[in-house]
VMD Tcl script that draws the C-alpha trace (Angstrom):
set ca {
  {15.99 -121.13 72.15}
  {16.69 -124.47 73.84}
  {14.30 -127.43 73.69}
  {13.74 -127.05 77.43}
  {12.74 -123.41 77.14}
  {10.63 -124.14 74.08}
  {8.92 -127.01 75.88}
  {8.08 -124.81 78.87}
  {6.88 -122.00 76.64}
  {4.66 -124.39 74.69}
  {3.27 -125.98 77.88}
  {2.34 -122.57 79.26}
  {0.41 -121.47 76.15}
  {-3.34 -121.45 75.90}
  {-4.79 -124.68 74.54}
  {-6.06 -123.01 71.38}
  {-2.61 -121.54 70.68}
  {-0.91 -124.90 71.16}
  {-3.50 -126.54 68.92}
  {-3.01 -123.88 66.25}
  {0.78 -124.33 66.24}
  {0.54 -128.13 66.11}
  {-2.16 -128.16 63.43}
  {-0.40 -125.69 61.16}
  {3.17 -126.95 61.53}
  {3.19 -130.62 62.49}
  {1.15 -133.72 61.65}
  {0.05 -134.33 65.25}
  {-2.25 -132.95 67.96}
  {-0.83 -130.45 70.44}
  {-0.59 -133.03 73.23}
  {1.78 -135.08 71.06}
  {3.88 -132.05 70.18}
  {4.18 -131.14 73.85}
  {5.36 -134.68 74.60}
  {7.87 -134.51 71.75}
  {9.37 -131.24 72.95}
  {9.78 -132.60 76.47}
  {11.42 -135.78 75.15}
  {13.85 -133.92 72.93}
  {14.74 -131.64 75.82}
  {15.46 -134.72 77.95}
  {17.74 -136.25 75.28}
  {19.48 -132.93 74.72}
  {20.26 -132.79 78.44}
  {21.75 -136.28 78.35}
  {24.03 -135.15 75.51}
  {24.91 -131.89 77.26}
  {26.09 -133.76 80.34}
  {28.05 -136.37 78.37}
  {25.60 -139.15 79.18}
  {25.40 -142.29 77.11}
  {22.45 -143.33 74.97}
  {23.70 -146.72 73.84}
  {21.77 -149.56 75.47}
  {20.08 -147.08 77.80}
  {16.35 -147.19 78.44}
  {15.08 -143.61 78.42}
  {12.54 -142.47 80.98}
  {11.23 -139.89 78.54}
  {8.82 -141.60 76.15}
  {7.38 -139.68 73.20}
  {3.69 -140.03 72.56}
  {3.10 -142.00 69.36}
  {-0.04 -142.69 67.35}
  {-1.28 -146.23 66.72}
  {0.24 -146.37 63.22}
  {3.66 -145.53 64.64}
  {3.31 -148.03 67.46}
  {2.50 -150.77 64.93}
  {5.95 -150.21 63.42}
  {7.36 -151.74 66.60}
  {9.04 -148.58 67.84}
  {10.27 -148.92 71.42}
  {9.31 -145.64 73.03}
  {12.05 -145.83 75.66}
  {14.93 -146.03 73.15}
  {16.72 -143.33 71.17}
  {15.19 -144.49 67.88}
  {11.75 -143.24 69.01}
  {13.25 -139.82 69.64}
  {14.81 -139.73 66.18}
  {11.46 -140.81 64.75}
  {9.68 -137.81 66.26}
  {12.51 -135.51 65.23}
  {11.92 -136.64 61.65}
  {8.35 -135.38 61.90}
  {9.48 -132.03 63.30}
  {12.09 -131.18 60.66}
  {10.35 -129.71 57.61}
  {13.42 -129.60 55.35}
  {13.43 -133.08 53.78}
  {16.79 -132.53 52.10}
  {18.41 -131.69 55.41}
  {16.81 -134.74 57.02}
  {18.04 -137.05 54.23}
  {21.56 -135.64 54.71}
  {21.30 -136.49 58.40}
  {20.22 -140.06 57.59}
  {23.13 -140.42 55.14}
  {25.59 -139.30 57.83}
  {23.95 -141.61 60.37}
  {24.28 -144.57 57.99}
  {27.96 -143.74 57.47}
  {28.51 -143.58 61.23}
  {26.78 -146.93 61.74}
  {28.87 -148.43 58.95}
  {32.07 -147.16 60.55}
  {31.19 -148.81 63.88}
  {29.40 -151.91 62.55}
  {31.77 -154.24 64.40}
  {30.81 -152.91 67.83}
  {27.33 -151.46 67.32}
  {24.15 -153.45 67.83}
  {21.32 -151.28 66.52}
  {18.71 -153.24 68.47}
  {20.24 -151.97 71.71}
  {19.22 -148.44 70.77}
  {15.81 -149.45 69.50}
  {16.53 -149.45 65.76}
  {14.34 -151.94 63.89}
  {15.63 -153.82 60.84}
  {13.94 -151.41 58.40}
  {14.98 -148.26 60.25}
  {16.09 -146.40 57.11}
  {12.68 -146.80 55.47}
  {10.92 -145.71 58.66}
  {13.08 -142.61 59.10}
  {12.85 -141.54 55.47}
  {9.15 -141.94 54.65}
  {6.63 -139.36 55.79}
  {3.34 -140.19 57.48}
}
mol new
graphics top color blue
foreach p $ca { graphics top sphere $p radius 0.5 }
foreach p [lrange $ca 0 end-1] q [lrange $ca 1 end] { graphics top cylinder $p $q radius 0.2 }
display resetview
């Protein structure tokens, strides 16, 4: 099921069902999870239509709690979307593998890539690896 379909399905559920899913599967209230699904659907659509994410402000902004906002995460950049994805993927080993591949990709393009342009803070690895 696509993120778009999942987002619509989740939005159309009863409030108590959305709350139950969020409470039992994710560390956030249902309203945050709904925001996250919409944001990931938006980013997926950019990818699907060969859009660029580098140095692009995103109109889709994931809802973040105060603790997350204090980390300096720019909600309109791709880093914020990776941050919420981290919270949605339960398999920590799989997530760490993703981070390792991401680090390798950044290393390969270090001469042309400015991580700040995509919202990555200096301590991005620590932020994306630790759990709330």
